[in-house]
C-alpha positions as CSV (number, residue, x, y, z in Angstrom):
1,M,89.1,74.7,130.9
2,L,90.5,74.9,127.7
3,S,94.3,75.3,127.1
4,R,96.4,76.6,124.3
5,T,96.4,73.3,122.3
6,D,92.9,72.4,122.5
7,T,91.2,72.8,119.6
8,V,87.8,72.9,117.9
9,D,86.4,71.7,115.7
10,L,83.8,74.1,114.1
11,S,83.1,72.4,110.2
12,S,80.3,70.4,112.2
13,E,78.3,73.2,113.7
14,M,78.5,75.6,110.1
15,P,76.5,74.6,107.3
16,Q,77.3,74.6,104.2
17,S,74.7,77.3,102.8
18,T,77.2,79.9,105.1
19,L,80.5,79.3,103.5
20,E,78.5,79.6,99.6
21,A,76.0,82.3,100.8
22,N,75.3,85.5,98.5
23,P,77.1,88.6,100.1
24,R,74.8,90.5,99.4
25,Q,72.3,89.0,101.9
26,L,74.4,88.6,104.6
27,T,74.4,91.0,107.6
28,F,76.2,94.3,107.1
29,R,75.8,96.5,110.4
30,D,76.1,100.5,108.3
31,A,77.6,102.5,110.6
32,E,79.9,100.3,112.4
33,D,80.8,97.9,109.1
34,E,81.4,101.4,107.0
35,A,84.2,103.0,109.1
36,L,85.9,99.8,109.5
37,F,85.6,99.0,105.7
38,S,86.9,102.5,105.0
39,S,90.2,102.2,107.5
40,V,90.7,98.8,105.5
41,L,90.4,100.6,102.1
42,W,93.0,102.9,103.2
43,R,95.5,101.5,104.6
44,K,95.6,99.6,101.8
45,F,95.7,102.1,99.6
46,R,97.2,105.0,101.4
47,R,101.0,104.3,100.4
48,Q,99.4,104.8,96.6
49,V,96.9,107.7,97.2
50,H,99.7,109.7,99.1
51,L,102.5,109.2,96.3
52,T,100.2,109.7,93.6
53,T,98.8,113.2,94.8
54,W,102.5,114.3,95.6
55,L,103.8,113.6,92.2
56,L,100.6,114.8,90.4
57,V,100.6,117.9,92.5
58,C,104.0,118.1,91.2
59,I,103.2,117.9,87.7
60,A,100.7,121.0,88.2
61,V,103.2,123.0,90.4
62,V,105.6,122.4,87.2
63,L,103.4,123.1,84.7
64,A,101.9,126.0,86.1
65,V,105.5,127.9,86.7
66,D,106.7,126.6,83.1
67,T,103.8,128.1,81.2
68,K,103.2,131.4,80.7
69,P,99.8,132.1,79.5
70,E,100.3,136.4,79.9
71,N,102.6,135.5,76.5
72,Y,99.9,133.8,74.7
73,E,98.2,136.4,72.9
74,D,94.3,134.8,72.8
75,G,92.3,133.9,75.8
76,W,91.2,131.0,74.2
77,V,94.5,129.9,74.7
78,L,94.9,130.3,78.7
79,L,91.0,128.9,78.8
80,T,92.5,126.0,77.2
81,F,95.4,125.8,79.4
82,F,93.9,125.2,82.6
83,V,91.0,123.8,81.4
84,G,92.3,121.0,79.5
85,R,95.5,121.4,82.2
86,V,94.7,122.1,85.6
87,L,90.9,120.7,85.6
88,P,92.2,116.9,84.6
89,I,94.8,117.1,86.8
90,S,93.0,117.9,90.1
91,V,90.0,115.4,89.2
92,L,93.4,113.1,88.7
93,T,94.3,114.0,91.7
94,A,90.6,113.1,93.3
95,W,90.1,110.2,91.3
96,N,93.3,108.4,93.3
97,W,91.0,108.6,96.4
98,L,89.6,105.7,95.1
99,P,90.4,102.4,95.1
100,A,91.9,100.8,92.0
101,S,93.7,97.5,91.0
102,R,98.0,98.0,90.8
103,V,97.3,97.2,87.2
104,V,94.3,100.0,86.3
105,R,96.5,102.3,88.8
106,S,99.4,102.2,87.3
107,W,98.3,102.3,83.9
108,S,96.0,105.2,84.7
109,V,98.1,108.1,85.7
110,G,101.5,106.8,84.2
111,A,99.5,107.3,81.5
112,S,97.3,110.6,81.9
113,A,100.7,111.8,84.2
114,S,102.6,111.1,81.0
115,I,100.3,113.2,78.7
116,F,100.4,116.0,81.1
117,L,104.0,116.2,81.3
118,F,104.2,116.1,77.7
119,V,101.7,118.8,76.9
120,G,103.7,120.8,79.2
121,S,107.1,120.2,78.4
122,I,105.7,121.4,74.7
123,H,104.5,124.7,76.4
124,A,107.9,125.3,77.3
125,M,109.7,124.8,74.9
126,T,106.9,127.3,72.7
127,Y,107.7,129.2,75.1
128,L,111.4,129.1,75.4
129,C,111.5,129.5,71.6
130,S,109.0,132.3,71.4
131,V,111.0,134.2,73.4
132,N,114.0,134.0,72.3
133,D,114.5,134.2,68.4
134,N,118.3,133.7,68.9
135,L,117.8,130.2,70.5
136,H,118.5,127.9,67.8
137,G,119.6,125.0,69.5
138,S,118.9,121.5,68.1
139,N,115.3,120.9,70.2
140,C,114.0,124.1,69.3
141,D,115.0,123.4,65.3
142,A,113.4,120.0,65.5
143,F,110.5,121.8,67.3
144,R,109.9,123.7,64.5
145,D,110.2,121.2,62.0
146,G,107.6,119.6,63.6
147,Q,109.4,116.9,65.9
148,M,109.4,115.5,69.1
149,P,111.9,117.7,71.2
150,W,114.0,115.4,73.4
151,L,112.0,116.5,76.9
152,S,109.0,115.3,75.9
153,M,110.1,111.5,75.0
154,A,112.3,111.4,77.8
155,S,108.7,112.8,80.0
156,L,107.1,110.3,77.5
157,I,109.4,106.9,78.5
158,A,109.8,107.4,81.8
159,M,107.1,108.3,84.0
160,P,105.0,104.8,83.5
161,Y,107.8,102.9,85.1
162,I,108.6,105.4,87.5
163,L,104.7,105.7,88.6
164,S,104.6,101.9,87.6
165,F,107.5,101.1,90.9
166,S,106.3,103.7,93.4
167,L,102.6,102.0,93.2
168,R,104.3,98.7,93.3
169,A,102.9,97.7,90.3
170,S,103.8,94.8,87.8
171,I,106.5,94.9,84.7
172,G,103.1,93.9,82.6
173,A,101.2,97.1,83.9
174,I,104.5,99.1,83.0
175,A,104.5,97.4,79.5
176,V,100.6,98.2,79.3
177,A,101.3,101.9,80.6
178,T,104.8,102.3,78.1
179,T,102.6,100.5,74.9
180,L,100.0,102.9,75.6
181,N,102.1,106.0,75.7
182,V,103.6,105.5,72.6
183,V,100.2,104.7,71.2
184,L,99.3,108.6,72.5
185,F,102.9,109.8,70.4
186,M,101.7,108.5,67.1
187,A,98.4,109.9,67.3
188,L,98.6,113.4,69.1
189,V,102.2,113.7,68.7
190,L,102.5,113.8,65.1
191,P,99.9,115.9,64.1
192,H,99.5,118.4,66.4
193,A,103.8,119.0,67.7
194,A,103.4,122.4,66.1
195,S,100.0,123.9,66.8
196,G,100.4,122.7,70.6
197,Q,96.4,122.8,71.1
198,G,95.5,119.8,73.7
199,L,92.0,119.1,72.9
200,P,92.8,116.1,71.6
201,V,95.0,115.2,75.0
202,V,91.7,116.5,77.1
203,I,89.7,114.0,75.1
204,V,92.0,110.8,75.6
205,T,92.9,111.9,79.5
206,L,88.9,112.1,80.3
207,L,88.3,109.0,78.9
208,F,91.3,107.3,80.6
209,L,89.9,108.9,83.8
210,I,86.5,107.5,83.1
211,M,87.9,104.4,82.3
212,G,90.1,104.3,85.9
213,M,87.3,105.6,87.9
214,S,84.1,102.4,86.6
215,S,87.7,100.1,87.3
216,A,88.4,101.9,90.7
217,W,84.5,101.6,91.7
218,T,84.3,98.3,90.2
219,H,87.1,97.8,92.4
220,E,85.5,99.0,95.6
221,R,82.2,96.9,95.0
222,Q,84.6,94.0,95.1
223,L,86.0,94.5,97.4
224,R,83.3,95.5,100.2
225,R,81.2,92.0,98.9
226,V,84.4,90.1,99.8
227,F,84.9,92.3,102.7
228,K,80.6,91.6,103.8
229,H,80.9,87.9,103.6
230,E,84.2,87.6,105.8
231,V,82.6,89.9,108.8
232,S,79.2,87.4,108.2
233,L,81.9,84.5,108.7
234,H,83.5,86.0,111.0
235,R,80.4,86.4,113.2
236,K,79.6,83.3,112.5
237,L,83.1,81.8,113.8
238,D,82.4,83.7,117.1
239,S,78.5,82.9,117.5
240,I,79.8,79.2,117.2
241,V,82.9,79.9,119.7
242,H,80.9,81.6,122.3
243,Q,78.5,78.5,121.8
244,K,80.8,75.7,122.0
245,M,82.8,77.9,125.1
246,A,79.1,78.1,126.9
247,Q,78.9,74.4,126.0
248,I,81.7,73.3,127.7
249,V,81.5,75.4,131.0
250,A,78.1,74.0,131.2
251,Q,79.3,70.5,130.6
252,E,82.1,71.5,133.6
253,Q,79.0,73.4,136.5
254,G,76.9,69.9,135.4
255,Q,80.4,67.5,136.0
256,R,81.1,69.5,139.6
257,L,77.1,69.7,140.5
258,F,77.3,65.5,139.9
259,E,80.4,65.2,141.6
260,L,78.7,67.3,144.0
261,I,75.5,65.0,144.6
262,K,77.4,62.3,144.3
263,L,79.6,63.4,147.5
264,S,75.6,64.8,149.5
265,P,74.7,61.6,152.3
266,Q,70.7,62.9,151.0
267,M,69.4,60.9,148.0
268,M,68.2,63.4,145.4
269,A,65.6,62.2,142.8
270,E,63.7,63.0,139.5
271,Y,59.9,61.6,139.2
272,N,58.5,62.1,135.9
273,V,55.2,62.1,134.8
274,D,54.6,58.3,134.5
275,G,55.8,58.1,137.9
276,M,58.9,56.4,137.7
277,F,62.4,57.6,139.1
278,S,64.5,58.9,135.9
279,F,67.2,59.7,138.0
280,V,68.4,58.5,141.6
281,S,72.1,59.7,143.4
282,A,74.5,57.8,144.7
283,A,73.3,58.0,148.1
284,S,70.3,55.6,147.4
285,K,72.4,52.7,148.1
286,E,72.8,54.0,151.8
287,L,69.4,55.3,152.5
288,L,67.5,52.0,151.0
289,G,70.5,49.5,150.5
290,V,69.5,49.8,146.5
291,E,72.1,50.8,143.5
292,P,70.4,54.1,141.8
293,D,70.5,52.0,138.2
294,T,68.2,49.6,140.2
295,L,65.8,52.5,141.2
296,I,66.0,54.4,137.8
297,G,62.7,53.4,135.6
298,T,61.0,51.6,138.3
299,D,57.3,53.7,140.2
300,Y,58.6,55.3,142.5
301,L,55.7,54.3,144.6
302,E,56.5,50.6,144.5
303,S,59.2,51.1,147.7
304,V,56.4,53.4,149.8
305,H,54.3,52.1,152.9
306,T,50.9,50.3,152.2
307,H,49.6,53.7,154.1
308,D,51.5,56.6,153.2
309,K,51.4,55.3,149.2
310,E,47.9,57.0,148.6
311,I,49.1,60.3,150.0
312,L,52.2,60.2,148.5
313,K,50.3,60.5,145.8
314,N,48.2,62.3,145.9
315,E,51.0,65.0,147.4
316,M,53.0,64.6,144.4
317,Q,49.7,64.8,141.7
318,A,49.0,68.0,143.4
319,L,52.3,69.1,143.1
320,R,52.7,68.5,139.6
321,E,49.6,70.6,138.8
322,S,50.6,73.5,140.6
323,Q,53.2,74.3,138.5
324,T,55.9,76.0,140.2
325,G,55.1,74.6,143.8
326,S,56.8,73.1,146.5
327,T,56.2,70.6,149.5
328,R,57.8,69.1,152.6
329,F,56.4,65.5,154.0
330,E,57.1,61.9,155.6
331,F,56.7,58.9,154.8
332,R,57.4,55.3,155.0
333,R,60.2,53.2,152.4
334,R,60.9,50.1,152.1
335,R,64.4,48.7,152.2
336,S,66.1,46.3,150.9
337,D,66.0,44.0,153.8
338,G,62.6,44.9,154.0
339,S,62.4,46.8,157.0
340,Y,61.3,50.5,157.1
341,V,62.3,53.5,157.3
342,W,61.3,57.3,158.0
343,V,62.4,59.7,155.2
344,E,61.3,63.3,154.6
345,L,60.8,64.9,151.0
346,A,61.3,68.0,150.6
347,A,60.5,68.3,146.3
348,H,60.0,70.8,143.8
349,V,58.0,70.9,140.2
350,V,60.0,72.2,137.2
351,A,57.6,73.4,134.6
352,R,59.2,72.9,131.3
353,Q,57.9,74.3,127.9
354,W,56.3,72.3,125.1
355,L,57.4,68.5,127.9
356,P,55.7,67.9,131.0
357,N,56.6,68.8,134.3
358,T,59.2,66.9,136.1
359,I,59.3,66.9,140.2
360,L,62.9,66.5,141.7
361,G,63.4,66.1,145.4
362,I,65.5,65.6,148.3
363,E,65.0,62.6,150.3
364,R,66.4,62.4,154.0
365,Q,66.0,59.6,156.8
366,V,64.8,61.7,160.2
367,L,66.6,58.8,162.6
368,Q,66.5,61.9,165.8
369,D,62.8,62.8,165.1
370,V,61.5,59.0,165.1
371,K,63.6,58.0,167.7
372,A,62.2,61.2,169.7
373,S,58.6,59.9,169.0
374,S,58.9,56.1,169.7
375,T,60.9,57.4,172.7
376,R,57.9,59.1,174.1
377,G,55.5,56.4,173.0
378,R,57.4,53.7,175.5
379,D,58.1,55.9,178.1
380,S,53.7,56.2,178.0
381,R,53.5,52.3,177.6
382,R,55.2,52.2,180.9
383,R,53.4,53.9,182.6
384,G,49.5,53.8,181.3
385,G,50.3,50.5,179.4
386,G,49.0,49.6,175.5
387,G,50.3,51.5,172.5
388,G,51.2,50.4,169.1
389,Y,55.5,50.2,170.1
390,D,56.9,47.2,168.1
391,A,60.2,45.9,168.9
392,A,61.3,46.5,165.6
393,Y,62.9,50.0,166.8
394,D,65.7,48.0,169.1
395,R,67.0,45.9,165.7
396,G,67.0,49.5,164.2
397,M,63.5,49.2,161.8
398,Y,61.6,52.3,162.6
399,M,58.0,51.3,161.7
400,L,54.6,52.7,163.7
401,C,52.3,49.8,163.5
402,Y,48.8,51.1,163.5
């Protein structure tokens, strides 16, 4: 049996082509593996999904509260608000349920969220500065002069860091997100700070979403290919381990069977198609006085009595041709000392595909039957004379003379 310290070498059992196989060509059970793949993705990204989703929901709530659409006289501004702010936030929130790498996630979410917060701050400053003409703080004055409010600048710088750290992103991803936001500041804020129109923001945000989705789907396909390869490799290893265990169990069973055969007082043998012994148990030494290795490879008819040889040959031939038959008969074998002993053979044919049939047999000495038969013959001779009783019986040699 295998213990915890036993090792099994599987490298020789696994073909190199298995390790280098194309993952698309490997076995993939759709229903079972898709469920397992989904659970793996969820465990891998659930923290990022929860964190990012709730952050974006909070941003959407802030934008909805701070921006007062009823204060805008033009209905087109209201439509622009919902299409340009709420819809991208919803799409971005849904997108975060897809897997993506840390860099792509930090870059897309950080940049997009910064844009939304920046636009929300502009809406908030527009509302505050427009409803109160007496409000002449530095922020409103800067906003009226076309400069960036301090709230928008703070959100522009802080959001990439907050989201990047919350998503366990690298420092490189934080730098990328910050750089992109600075570029957005130059492209969007300066030309459109006074007007507050959101069309450029919507276009750039949608571009971010498309790029993020593309990266996410690419990453998911890569994960799926790796998952397919790992699952198929695991199944191959599991199959090899089961084969190894079956071989070990078969070897142990064979070893136990061999020990039982060695202890058996009856001679067990296998007779091949050429009429040779292919296996002989250790009981041959007690029955015939010959070592098993001496008998293996010799003709099993060689030690048979001349009068029984033809009968045994015909019986064995008929048994071999029967494919699944068995038989039981008695004959005489010569021992190593030249004497003959009566044995009973119980034989069974074993059919093998693509190979000649073989015969398994058990030979045992029939002492009691021969002794009783000889005793009856001796008594009859004493009463009526004649017969063929051989005095060799008294010396332990059982032979009938014809």
